[in-house]
PDB file of N, CA, C and O in Angstrom:
ATOM      1  N   MET A   1       0.824  -1.177   0.000  1.00  0.00           N
ATOM      2  CA  MET A   1       0.000   0.000   0.000  1.00  0.00           C
ATOM      3  C   MET A   1       0.872   1.245   0.000  1.00  0.00           C
ATOM      4  O   MET A   1       0.523   2.249  -0.621  1.00  0.00           O
ATOM      5  N   LYS A   2       2.001   1.187   0.690  1.00  0.00           N
ATOM      6  CA  LYS A   2       2.900   2.327   0.765  1.00  0.00           C
ATOM      7  C   LYS A   2       3.401   2.709  -0.627  1.00  0.00           C
ATOM      8  O   LYS A   2       3.513   3.893  -0.942  1.00  0.00           O
ATOM      9  N   ILE A   3       3.701   1.713  -1.457  1.00  0.00           N
ATOM     10  CA  ILE A   3       4.179   1.978  -2.812  1.00  0.00           C
ATOM     11  C   ILE A   3       3.098   2.651  -3.630  1.00  0.00           C
ATOM     12  O   ILE A   3       3.379   3.597  -4.366  1.00  0.00           O
ATOM     13  N   LEU A   4       1.875   2.186  -3.516  1.00  0.00           N
ATOM     14  CA  LEU A   4       0.754   2.770  -4.247  1.00  0.00           C
ATOM     15  C   LEU A   4       0.603   4.243  -3.907  1.00  0.00           C
ATOM     16  O   LEU A   4       0.442   5.072  -4.803  1.00  0.00           O
ATOM     17  N   PHE A   5       0.652   4.580  -2.616  1.00  0.00           N
ATOM     18  CA  PHE A   5       0.523   5.977  -2.213  1.00  0.00           C
ATOM     19  C   PHE A   5       1.701   6.803  -2.705  1.00  0.00           C
ATOM     20  O   PHE A   5       1.524   7.963  -3.075  1.00  0.00           O
ATOM     21  N   SER A   6       2.905   6.226  -2.718  1.00  0.00           N
ATOM     22  CA  SER A   6       4.079   6.947  -3.207  1.00  0.00           C
ATOM     23  C   SER A   6       3.920   7.318  -4.674  1.00  0.00           C
ATOM     24  O   SER A   6       4.271   8.425  -5.082  1.00  0.00           O
ATOM     25  N   ILE A   7       3.396   6.398  -5.457  1.00  0.00           N
ATOM     26  CA  ILE A   7       3.176   6.662  -6.882  1.00  0.00           C
ATOM     27  C   ILE A   7       2.160   7.775  -7.057  1.00  0.00           C
ATOM     28  O   ILE A   7       2.362   8.677  -7.870  1.00  0.00           O
ATOM     29  N   ILE A   8       1.080   7.724  -6.313  1.00  0.00           N
ATOM     30  CA  ILE A   8       0.030   8.736  -6.429  1.00  0.00           C
ATOM     31  C   ILE A   8       0.545  10.095  -5.980  1.00  0.00           C
ATOM     32  O   ILE A   8       0.234  11.112  -6.601  1.00  0.00           O
ATOM     33  N   ILE A   9       1.334  10.123  -4.904  1.00  0.00           N
ATOM     34  CA  ILE A   9       1.877  11.393  -4.414  1.00  0.00           C
ATOM     35  C   ILE A   9       2.728  12.034  -5.504  1.00  0.00           C
ATOM     36  O   ILE A   9       2.589  13.227  -5.771  1.00  0.00           O
ATOM     37  N   ARG A  10       3.600  11.265  -6.132  1.00  0.00           N
ATOM     38  CA  ARG A  10       4.458  11.818  -7.192  1.00  0.00           C
ATOM     39  C   ARG A  10       3.640  12.257  -8.396  1.00  0.00           C
ATOM     40  O   ARG A  10       3.878  13.329  -8.953  1.00  0.00           O
ATOM     41  N   LYS A  11       2.683  11.439  -8.801  1.00  0.00           N
ATOM     42  CA  LYS A  11       1.893  11.739  -9.990  1.00  0.00           C
ATOM     43  C   LYS A  11       0.999  12.954  -9.774  1.00  0.00           C
ATOM     44  O   LYS A  11       0.890  13.803 -10.658  1.00  0.00           O
ATOM     45  N   GLU A  12       0.369  13.047  -8.630  1.00  0.00           N
ATOM     46  CA  GLU A  12      -0.606  14.102  -8.366  1.00  0.00           C
ATOM     47  C   GLU A  12      -0.033  15.264  -7.562  1.00  0.00           C
ATOM     48  O   GLU A  12      -0.695  16.286  -7.385  1.00  0.00           O
ATOM     49  N   LYS A  13       1.204  15.106  -7.073  1.00  0.00           N
ATOM     50  CA  LYS A  13       1.844  16.136  -6.254  1.00  0.00           C
ATOM     51  C   LYS A  13       0.989  16.500  -5.043  1.00  0.00           C
ATOM     52  O   LYS A  13       0.791  17.675  -4.732  1.00  0.00           O
ATOM     53  N   LEU A  14       0.490  15.473  -4.372  1.00  0.00           N
ATOM     54  CA  LEU A  14      -0.299  15.671  -3.158  1.00  0.00           C
ATOM     55  C   LEU A  14       0.647  15.949  -1.993  1.00  0.00           C
ATOM     56  O   LEU A  14       1.767  15.439  -1.961  1.00  0.00           O
ATOM     57  N   SER A  15       0.204  16.740  -1.057  1.00  0.00           N
ATOM     58  CA  SER A  15       1.042  17.030   0.105  1.00  0.00           C
ATOM     59  C   SER A  15       0.992  15.863   1.086  1.00  0.00           C
ATOM     60  O   SER A  15       0.052  15.068   1.092  1.00  0.00           O
ATOM     61  N   VAL A  16       2.019  15.784   1.904  1.00  0.00           N
ATOM     62  CA  VAL A  16       2.096  14.724   2.896  1.00  0.00           C
ATOM     63  C   VAL A  16       0.919  14.824   3.856  1.00  0.00           C
ATOM     64  O   VAL A  16       0.357  13.803   4.252  1.00  0.00           O
ATOM     65  N   SER A  17       0.541  16.030   4.232  1.00  0.00           N
ATOM     66  CA  SER A  17      -0.573  16.178   5.176  1.00  0.00           C
ATOM     67  C   SER A  17      -1.887  15.684   4.576  1.00  0.00           C
ATOM     68  O   SER A  17      -2.720  15.133   5.296  1.00  0.00           O
ATOM     69  N   GLU A  18      -2.090  15.873   3.261  1.00  0.00           N
ATOM     70  CA  GLU A  18      -3.301  15.364   2.612  1.00  0.00           C
ATOM     71  C   GLU A  18      -3.342  13.840   2.684  1.00  0.00           C
ATOM     72  O   GLU A  18      -4.390  13.251   2.950  1.00  0.00           O
ATOM     73  N   ILE A  19      -2.200  13.213   2.445  1.00  0.00           N
ATOM     74  CA  ILE A  19      -2.122  11.753   2.503  1.00  0.00           C
ATOM     75  C   ILE A  19      -2.327  11.275   3.938  1.00  0.00           C
ATOM     76  O   ILE A  19      -3.056  10.312   4.175  1.00  0.00           O
ATOM     77  N   GLU A  20      -1.682  11.949   4.900  1.00  0.00           N
ATOM     78  CA  GLU A  20      -1.850  11.550   6.297  1.00  0.00           C
ATOM     79  C   GLU A  20      -3.311  11.679   6.728  1.00  0.00           C
ATOM     80  O   GLU A  20      -3.831  10.816   7.436  1.00  0.00           O
ATOM     81  N   ASP A  21      -3.972  12.756   6.301  1.00  0.00           N
ATOM     82  CA  ASP A  21      -5.388  12.939   6.619  1.00  0.00           C
ATOM     83  C   ASP A  21      -6.235  11.830   6.013  1.00  0.00           C
ATOM     84  O   ASP A  21      -7.146  11.310   6.658  1.00  0.00           O
ATOM     85  N   ALA A  22      -5.930  11.471   4.764  1.00  0.00           N
ATOM     86  CA  ALA A  22      -6.683  10.412   4.088  1.00  0.00           C
ATOM     87  C   ALA A  22      -6.487   9.072   4.788  1.00  0.00           C
ATOM     88  O   ALA A  22      -7.440   8.313   4.968  1.00  0.00           O
ATOM     89  N   ILE A  23      -5.249   8.784   5.180  1.00  0.00           N
ATOM     90  CA  ILE A  23      -4.968   7.523   5.864  1.00  0.00           C
ATOM     91  C   ILE A  23      -5.682   7.489   7.211  1.00  0.00           C
ATOM     92  O   ILE A  23      -6.302   6.485   7.564  1.00  0.00           O
ATOM     93  N   GLN A  24      -5.595   8.587   7.965  1.00  0.00           N
ATOM     94  CA  GLN A  24      -6.263   8.639   9.262  1.00  0.00           C
ATOM     95  C   GLN A  24      -7.766   8.485   9.094  1.00  0.00           C
ATOM     96  O   GLN A  24      -8.418   7.784   9.868  1.00  0.00           O
ATOM     97  N   SER A  25      -8.309   9.142   8.083  1.00  0.00           N
ATOM     98  CA  SER A  25      -9.741   9.041   7.818  1.00  0.00           C
ATOM     99  C   SER A  25     -10.121   7.606   7.496  1.00  0.00           C
ATOM    100  O   SER A  25     -11.142   7.109   7.973  1.00  0.00           O
ATOM    101  N   ASN A  26      -9.305   6.937   6.688  1.00  0.00           N
ATOM    102  CA  ASN A  26      -9.589   5.545   6.339  1.00  0.00           C
ATOM    103  C   ASN A  26      -9.488   4.636   7.554  1.00  0.00           C
ATOM    104  O   ASN A  26     -10.258   3.685   7.680  1.00  0.00           O
ATOM    105  N   LEU A  27      -8.553   4.916   8.445  1.00  0.00           N
ATOM    106  CA  LEU A  27      -8.431   4.106   9.652  1.00  0.00           C
ATOM    107  C   LEU A  27      -9.658   4.273  10.531  1.00  0.00           C
ATOM    108  O   LEU A  27     -10.133   3.311  11.134  1.00  0.00           O
ATOM    109  N   GLU A  28     -10.171   5.502  10.604  1.00  0.00           N
ATOM    110  CA  GLU A  28     -11.332   5.765  11.437  1.00  0.00           C
ATOM    111  C   GLU A  28     -12.605   5.176  10.837  1.00  0.00           C
ATOM    112  O   GLU A  28     -13.464   4.684  11.569  1.00  0.00           O
ATOM    113  N   LYS A  29     -12.733   5.222   9.517  1.00  0.00           N
ATOM    114  CA  LYS A  29     -13.954   4.763   8.862  1.00  0.00           C
ATOM    115  C   LYS A  29     -13.901   3.290   8.500  1.00  0.00           C
ATOM    116  O   LYS A  29     -14.927   2.703   8.155  1.00  0.00           O
ATOM    117  N   GLY A  30     -12.738   2.689   8.571  1.00  0.00           N
ATOM    118  CA  GLY A  30     -12.605   1.276   8.251  1.00  0.00           C
ATOM    119  C   GLY A  30     -12.462   1.037   6.759  1.00  0.00           C
ATOM    120  O   GLY A  30     -12.095   1.941   6.008  1.00  0.00           O
ATOM    121  N   SER A  31     -12.749  -0.163   6.343  1.00  0.00           N
ATOM    122  CA  SER A  31     -12.488  -0.572   4.969  1.00  0.00           C
ATOM    123  C   SER A  31     -13.411   0.093   3.954  1.00  0.00           C
ATOM    124  O   SER A  31     -13.055   0.189   2.779  1.00  0.00           O
ATOM    125  N   ILE A  32     -14.589   0.555   4.375  1.00  0.00           N
ATOM    126  CA  ILE A  32     -15.491   1.206   3.418  1.00  0.00           C
ATOM    127  C   ILE A  32     -14.864   2.488   2.874  1.00  0.00           C
ATOM    128  O   ILE A  32     -14.966   2.769   1.680  1.00  0.00           O
ATOM    129  N   GLY A  33     -14.224   3.259   3.733  1.00  0.00           N
ATOM    130  CA  GLY A  33     -13.545   4.474   3.292  1.00  0.00           C
ATOM    131  C   GLY A  33     -12.421   4.152   2.324  1.00  0.00           C
ATOM    132  O   GLY A  33     -12.233   4.850   1.327  1.00  0.00           O
ATOM    133  N   LEU A  34     -11.680   3.104   2.616  1.00  0.00           N
ATOM    134  CA  LEU A  34     -10.595   2.682   1.743  1.00  0.00           C
ATOM    135  C   LEU A  34     -11.146   2.221   0.397  1.00  0.00           C
ATOM    136  O   LEU A  34     -10.610   2.576  -0.652  1.00  0.00           O
ATOM    137  N   ILE A  35     -12.204   1.439   0.429  1.00  0.00           N
ATOM    138  CA  ILE A  35     -12.820   0.956  -0.814  1.00  0.00           C
ATOM    139  C   ILE A  35     -13.316   2.132  -1.655  1.00  0.00           C
ATOM    140  O   ILE A  35     -13.118   2.150  -2.870  1.00  0.00           O
ATOM    141  N   ASN A  36     -13.950   3.100  -1.029  1.00  0.00           N
ATOM    142  CA  ASN A  36     -14.427   4.279  -1.763  1.00  0.00           C
ATOM    143  C   ASN A  36     -13.272   5.040  -2.388  1.00  0.00           C
ATOM    144  O   ASN A  36     -13.367   5.482  -3.533  1.00  0.00           O
ATOM    145  N   SER A  37     -12.184   5.199  -1.651  1.00  0.00           N
ATOM    146  CA  SER A  37     -11.013   5.903  -2.176  1.00  0.00           C
ATOM    147  C   SER A  37     -10.404   5.159  -3.362  1.00  0.00           C
ATOM    148  O   SER A  37     -10.061   5.765  -4.377  1.00  0.00           O
ATOM    149  N   LEU A  38     -10.274   3.849  -3.223  1.00  0.00           N
ATOM    150  CA  LEU A  38      -9.716   3.050  -4.314  1.00  0.00           C
ATOM    151  C   LEU A  38     -10.620   3.086  -5.541  1.00  0.00           C
ATOM    152  O   LEU A  38     -10.135   3.165  -6.670  1.00  0.00           O
ATOM    153  N   ALA A  39     -11.925   3.028  -5.324  1.00  0.00           N
ATOM    154  CA  ALA A  39     -12.873   3.097  -6.440  1.00  0.00           C
ATOM    155  C   ALA A  39     -12.744   4.436  -7.166  1.00  0.00           C
ATOM    156  O   ALA A  39     -12.748   4.477  -8.396  1.00  0.00           O
ATOM    157  N   GLU A  40     -12.633   5.513  -6.419  1.00  0.00           N
ATOM    158  CA  GLU A  40     -12.456   6.849  -7.013  1.00  0.00           C
ATOM    159  C   GLU A  40     -11.186   6.900  -7.854  1.00  0.00           C
ATOM    160  O   GLU A  40     -11.201   7.392  -8.982  1.00  0.00           O
ATOM    161  N   LEU A  41     -10.088   6.390  -7.302  1.00  0.00           N
ATOM    162  CA  LEU A  41      -8.817   6.391  -8.031  1.00  0.00           C
ATOM    163  C   LEU A  41      -8.921   5.570  -9.314  1.00  0.00           C
ATOM    164  O   LEU A  41      -8.390   5.969 -10.350  1.00  0.00           O
ATOM    165  N   PHE A  42      -9.600   4.430  -9.250  1.00  0.00           N
ATOM    166  CA  PHE A  42      -9.760   3.601 -10.438  1.00  0.00           C
ATOM    167  C   PHE A  42     -10.614   4.302 -11.491  1.00  0.00           C
ATOM    168  O   PHE A  42     -10.235   4.350 -12.662  1.00  0.00           O
ATOM    169  N   VAL A  43     -11.748   4.839 -11.092  1.00  0.00           N
ATOM    170  CA  VAL A  43     -12.655   5.502 -12.032  1.00  0.00           C
ATOM    171  C   VAL A  43     -11.975   6.723 -12.664  1.00  0.00           C
ATOM    172  O   VAL A  43     -12.241   7.058 -13.818  1.00  0.00           O
ATOM    173  N   ASP A  44     -11.100   7.381 -11.905  1.00  0.00           N
ATOM    174  CA  ASP A  44     -10.369   8.540 -12.415  1.00  0.00           C
ATOM    175  C   ASP A  44      -9.096   8.147 -13.161  1.00  0.00           C
ATOM    176  O   ASP A  44      -8.274   9.007 -13.480  1.00  0.00           O
ATOM    177  N   ASP A  45      -8.927   6.849 -13.440  1.00  0.00           N
ATOM    178  CA  ASP A  45      -7.775   6.310 -14.187  1.00  0.00           C
ATOM    179  C   ASP A  45      -6.429   6.620 -13.546  1.00  0.00           C
ATOM    180  O   ASP A  45      -5.440   6.849 -14.243  1.00  0.00           O
ATOM    181  N   LYS A  46      -6.396   6.626 -12.227  1.00  0.00           N
ATOM    182  CA  LYS A  46      -5.135   6.871 -11.523  1.00  0.00           C
ATOM    183  C   LYS A  46      -4.476   5.580 -11.070  1.00  0.00           C
ATOM    184  O   LYS A  46      -3.270   5.554 -10.821  1.00  0.00           O
ATOM    185  N   ILE A  47      -5.258   4.502 -10.959  1.00  0.00           N
ATOM    186  CA  ILE A  47      -4.728   3.176 -10.653  1.00  0.00           C
ATOM    187  C   ILE A  47      -5.488   2.151 -11.483  1.00  0.00           C
ATOM    188  O   ILE A  47      -6.560   2.434 -12.018  1.00  0.00           O
ATOM    189  N   THR A  48      -4.914   0.954 -11.580  1.00  0.00           N
ATOM    190  CA  THR A  48      -5.590  -0.122 -12.308  1.00  0.00           C
ATOM    191  C   THR A  48      -6.513  -0.881 -11.350  1.00  0.00           C
ATOM    192  O   THR A  48      -6.414  -0.747 -10.130  1.00  0.00           O
ATOM    193  N   LEU A  49      -7.388  -1.659 -11.918  1.00  0.00           N
ATOM    194  CA  LEU A  49      -8.288  -2.479 -11.106  1.00  0.00           C
ATOM    195  C   LEU A  49      -7.486  -3.482 -10.278  1.00  0.00           C
ATOM    196  O   LEU A  49      -7.820  -3.732  -9.120  1.00  0.00           O
ATOM    197  N   ASP A  50      -6.451  -4.048 -10.851  1.00  0.00           N
ATOM    198  CA  ASP A  50      -5.611  -4.991 -10.108  1.00  0.00           C
ATOM    199  C   ASP A  50      -4.935  -4.310  -8.920  1.00  0.00           C
ATOM    200  O   ASP A  50      -4.821  -4.901  -7.847  1.00  0.00           O
ATOM    201  N   GLN A  51      -4.487  -3.067  -9.111  1.00  0.00           N
ATOM    202  CA  GLN A  51      -3.878  -2.337  -7.999  1.00  0.00           C
ATOM    203  C   GLN A  51      -4.906  -2.105  -6.891  1.00  0.00           C
ATOM    204  O   GLN A  51      -4.598  -2.272  -5.711  1.00  0.00           O
ATOM    205  N   ALA A  52      -6.109  -1.726  -7.268  1.00  0.00           N
ATOM    206  CA  ALA A  52      -7.161  -1.485  -6.279  1.00  0.00           C
ATOM    207  C   ALA A  52      -7.480  -2.775  -5.516  1.00  0.00           C
ATOM    208  O   ALA A  52      -7.565  -2.772  -4.288  1.00  0.00           O
ATOM    209  N   LYS A  53      -7.651  -3.860  -6.243  1.00  0.00           N
ATOM    210  CA  LYS A  53      -8.002  -5.137  -5.611  1.00  0.00           C
ATOM    211  C   LYS A  53      -6.898  -5.640  -4.687  1.00  0.00           C
ATOM    212  O   LYS A  53      -7.179  -6.290  -3.680  1.00  0.00           O
ATOM    213  N   SER A  54      -5.650  -5.345  -5.023  1.00  0.00           N
ATOM    214  CA  SER A  54      -4.543  -5.829  -4.196  1.00  0.00           C
ATOM    215  C   SER A  54      -4.467  -5.120  -2.847  1.00  0.00           C
ATOM    216  O   SER A  54      -3.757  -5.572  -1.949  1.00  0.00           O
ATOM    217  N   GLN A  55      -5.181  -4.034  -2.701  1.00  0.00           N
ATOM    218  CA  GLN A  55      -5.128  -3.256  -1.461  1.00  0.00           C
ATOM    219  C   GLN A  55      -6.198  -3.652  -0.447  1.00  0.00           C
ATOM    220  O   GLN A  55      -6.187  -3.167   0.684  1.00  0.00           O
ATOM    221  N   ILE A  56      -7.119  -4.527  -0.841  1.00  0.00           N
ATOM    222  CA  ILE A  56      -8.224  -4.897   0.050  1.00  0.00           C
ATOM    223  C   ILE A  56      -8.290  -6.411   0.216  1.00  0.00           C
ATOM    224  O   ILE A  56      -7.684  -7.168  -0.541  1.00  0.00           O
ATOM    225  N   GLU A  57      -9.033  -6.821   1.217  1.00  0.00           N
ATOM    226  CA  GLU A  57      -9.228  -8.252   1.454  1.00  0.00           C
ATOM    227  C   GLU A  57     -10.153  -8.829   0.386  1.00  0.00           C
ATOM    228  O   GLU A  57     -10.996  -8.129  -0.175  1.00  0.00           O
ATOM    229  N   GLU A  58      -9.975 -10.110   0.124  1.00  0.00           N
ATOM    230  CA  GLU A  58     -10.763 -10.827  -0.887  1.00  0.00           C
ATOM    231  C   GLU A  58     -12.270 -10.651  -0.667  1.00  0.00           C
ATOM    232  O   GLU A  58     -13.032 -10.504  -1.622  1.00  0.00           O
ATOM    233  N   LYS A  59     -12.683 -10.669   0.592  1.00  0.00           N
ATOM    234  CA  LYS A  59     -14.111 -10.569   0.902  1.00  0.00           C
ATOM    235  C   LYS A  59     -14.718  -9.220   0.518  1.00  0.00           C
ATOM    236  O   LYS A  59     -15.940  -9.100   0.433  1.00  0.00           O
ATOM    237  N   ASN A  60     -13.887  -8.207   0.286  1.00  0.00           N
ATOM    238  CA  ASN A  60     -14.393  -6.871  -0.047  1.00  0.00           C
ATOM    239  C   ASN A  60     -14.338  -6.545  -1.541  1.00  0.00           C
ATOM    240  O   ASN A  60     -14.695  -5.436  -1.939  1.00  0.00           O
ATOM    241  N   ILE A  61     -13.905  -7.476  -2.358  1.00  0.00           N
ATOM    242  CA  ILE A  61     -13.779  -7.209  -3.801  1.00  0.00           C
ATOM    243  C   ILE A  61     -15.143  -6.951  -4.439  1.00  0.00           C
ATOM    244  O   ILE A  61     -15.261  -6.079  -5.300  1.00  0.00           O
ATOM    245  N   GLU A  62     -16.163  -7.686  -4.037  1.00  0.00           N
ATOM    246  CA  GLU A  62     -17.501  -7.453  -4.597  1.00  0.00           C
ATOM    247  C   GLU A  62     -18.015  -6.052  -4.242  1.00  0.00           C
ATOM    248  O   GLU A  62     -18.664  -5.398  -5.057  1.00  0.00           O
ATOM    249  N   ILE A  63     -17.720  -5.604  -3.026  1.00  0.00           N
ATOM    250  CA  ILE A  63     -18.111  -4.245  -2.621  1.00  0.00           C
ATOM    251  C   ILE A  63     -17.369  -3.222  -3.475  1.00  0.00           C
ATOM    252  O   ILE A  63     -17.952  -2.225  -3.901  1.00  0.00           O
ATOM    253  N   LEU A  64     -16.080  -3.468  -3.725  1.00  0.00           N
ATOM    254  CA  LEU A  64     -15.297  -2.581  -4.589  1.00  0.00           C
ATOM    255  C   LEU A  64     -15.920  -2.517  -5.982  1.00  0.00           C
ATOM    256  O   LEU A  64     -16.085  -1.431  -6.538  1.00  0.00           O
ATOM    257  N   ASN A  65     -16.263  -3.669  -6.542  1.00  0.00           N
ATOM    258  CA  ASN A  65     -16.861  -3.709  -7.882  1.00  0.00           C
ATOM    259  C   ASN A  65     -18.175  -2.923  -7.935  1.00  0.00           C
ATOM    260  O   ASN A  65     -18.418  -2.177  -8.884  1.00  0.00           O
ATOM    261  N   ARG A  66     -19.013  -3.093  -6.922  1.00  0.00           N
ATOM    262  CA  ARG A  66     -20.288  -2.344  -6.878  1.00  0.00           C
ATOM    263  C   ARG A  66     -20.053  -0.848  -6.741  1.00  0.00           C
ATOM    264  O   ARG A  66     -20.733  -0.040  -7.374  1.00  0.00           O
ATOM    265  N   THR A  67     -19.089  -0.490  -5.914  1.00  0.00           N
ATOM    266  CA  THR A  67     -18.778   0.930  -5.711  1.00  0.00           C
ATOM    267  C   THR A  67     -18.272   1.555  -7.003  1.00  0.00           C
ATOM    268  O   THR A  67     -18.637   2.684  -7.332  1.00  0.00           O
ATOM    269  N   ILE A  68     -17.442   0.838  -7.730  1.00  0.00           N
ATOM    270  CA  ILE A  68     -16.934   1.322  -9.017  1.00  0.00           C
ATOM    271  C   ILE A  68     -18.087   1.533  -9.996  1.00  0.00           C
ATOM    272  O   ILE A  68     -18.155   2.561 -10.671  1.00  0.00           O
ATOM    273  N   MET A  69     -18.988   0.559 -10.069  1.00  0.00           N
ATOM    274  CA  MET A  69     -20.131   0.695 -10.981  1.00  0.00           C
ATOM    275  C   MET A  69     -20.990   1.903 -10.613  1.00  0.00           C
ATOM    276  O   MET A  69     -21.430   2.640 -11.494  1.00  0.00           O
ATOM    277  N   GLN A  70     -21.232   2.108  -9.324  1.00  0.00           N
ATOM    278  CA  GLN A  70     -22.025   3.260  -8.879  1.00  0.00           C
ATOM    279  C   GLN A  70     -21.340   4.574  -9.242  1.00  0.00           C
ATOM    280  O   GLN A  70     -21.999   5.520  -9.674  1.00  0.00           O
ATOM    281  N   LEU A  71     -20.015   4.635  -9.067  1.00  0.00           N
ATOM    282  CA  LEU A  71     -19.297   5.865  -9.406  1.00  0.00           C
ATOM    283  C   LEU A  71     -19.310   6.124 -10.909  1.00  0.00           C
ATOM    284  O   LEU A  71     -19.437   7.268 -11.344  1.00  0.00           O
ATOM    285  N   LYS A  72     -19.179   5.066 -11.695  1.00  0.00           N
ATOM    286  CA  LYS A  72     -19.226   5.229 -13.151  1.00  0.00           C
ATOM    287  C   LYS A  72     -20.577   5.754 -13.588  1.00  0.00           C
ATOM    288  O   LYS A  72     -20.654   6.617 -14.463  1.00  0.00           O
ATOM    289  N   ILE A  73     -21.644   5.247 -12.991  1.00  0.00           N
ATOM    290  CA  ILE A  73     -23.000   5.728 -13.325  1.00  0.00           C
ATOM    291  C   ILE A  73     -23.131   7.188 -12.909  1.00  0.00           C
ATOM    292  O   ILE A  73     -23.644   8.019 -13.658  1.00  0.00           O
ATOM    293  N   LYS A  74     -22.662   7.482 -11.712  1.00  0.00           N
ATOM    294  CA  LYS A  74     -22.747   8.849 -11.185  1.00  0.00           C
ATOM    295  C   LYS A  74     -21.991   9.840 -12.063  1.00  0.00           C
ATOM    296  O   LYS A  74     -22.452  10.959 -12.286  1.00  0.00           O
ATOM    297  N   LYS A  75     -20.820   9.419 -12.562  1.00  0.00           N
ATOM    298  CA  LYS A  75     -19.982  10.294 -13.380  1.00  0.00           C
ATOM    299  C   LYS A  75     -20.324  10.197 -14.872  1.00  0.00           C
ATOM    300  O   LYS A  75     -19.716  10.879 -15.697  1.00  0.00           O
ATOM    301  N   GLY A  76     -21.294   9.354 -15.212  1.00  0.00           N
ATOM    302  CA  GLY A  76     -21.718   9.218 -16.609  1.00  0.00           C
ATOM    303  C   GLY A  76     -20.708   8.554 -17.495  1.00  0.00           C
ATOM    304  O   GLY A  76     -20.563   8.922 -18.661  1.00  0.00           O
ATOM    305  N   ARG A  77     -19.997   7.567 -16.957  1.00  0.00           N
ATOM    306  CA  ARG A  77     -18.962   6.864 -17.758  1.00  0.00           C
ATOM    307  C   ARG A  77     -19.402   5.480 -18.119  1.00  0.00           C
ATOM    308  O   ARG A  77     -18.665   4.752 -18.784  1.00  0.00           O
TER     309      ARG A  77
END
């Protein structure tokens, strides 16, 4: 997961505090927050589906897939 965030930080030039806030938020909200973040990154073409799936437990992959579909509908893609 650390490598994934490093790539995104370099690509998007996000500040360390933004990443720390996102990580803390995900820790507080649990895996749903993480799944939503990964789905957003995938829909925005910032990571691949395989990268997103590798960051979550197997049992949450179906939730990730549903979240991605909902975001695509919402964004009209």
